C-alpha positions, 0 to 999 in steps of 0.5 A: 500500499502506497498510502501511509495515514498520518497520526491518529488516521486509518485507512479503510477498504469499505466493505461492498454494499449489498446488492440483494435482499434475503428475499432475492429482490436486486437493489439498484445502484441507486438505492444502495445504502452506504456501507458501515463497515470495512477492512483496516489497510494501514494506521498512522503512529497515533499521537501523545494523547491517542495510541493506535488500538486498531490493527491493520487487517481488523474489520470495523465499524464506522459511522455513516458520515465517518471519514473522507472519500478517496479513489486510488489506482481505481479502488475506493477508500475512506481515510478517517480518524481513529476516534471515527471507528465505532467498534471492531469486529 
C-alpha cells in the first residue's frame, strides 16, 4: 500500500454494498446504502494523547458519514480518525 496515514488516521477499504435482499430482490445502485464496515489497510503512528488501538487487517464499524472518501488506482477508500471508528468486529 502506497498510502500511509499520519498521526491517528486510519485507511479503510469499505465492504461492498449489499446487492440483493434476503428475499432475492436486486437493489439498484441508486438505492444501495453506503456500507458502514470495512477492513483496515493501514494505520498512522498515533499521537501523544491517543495510542492506536486498531491494527491492519481489523474489520471495523464506523459512522455513516465518517471519514473522507478517496480513490486510488481505481479503488475507493476511506481515510478517517481512529475516533470515528465505533467498533472492531
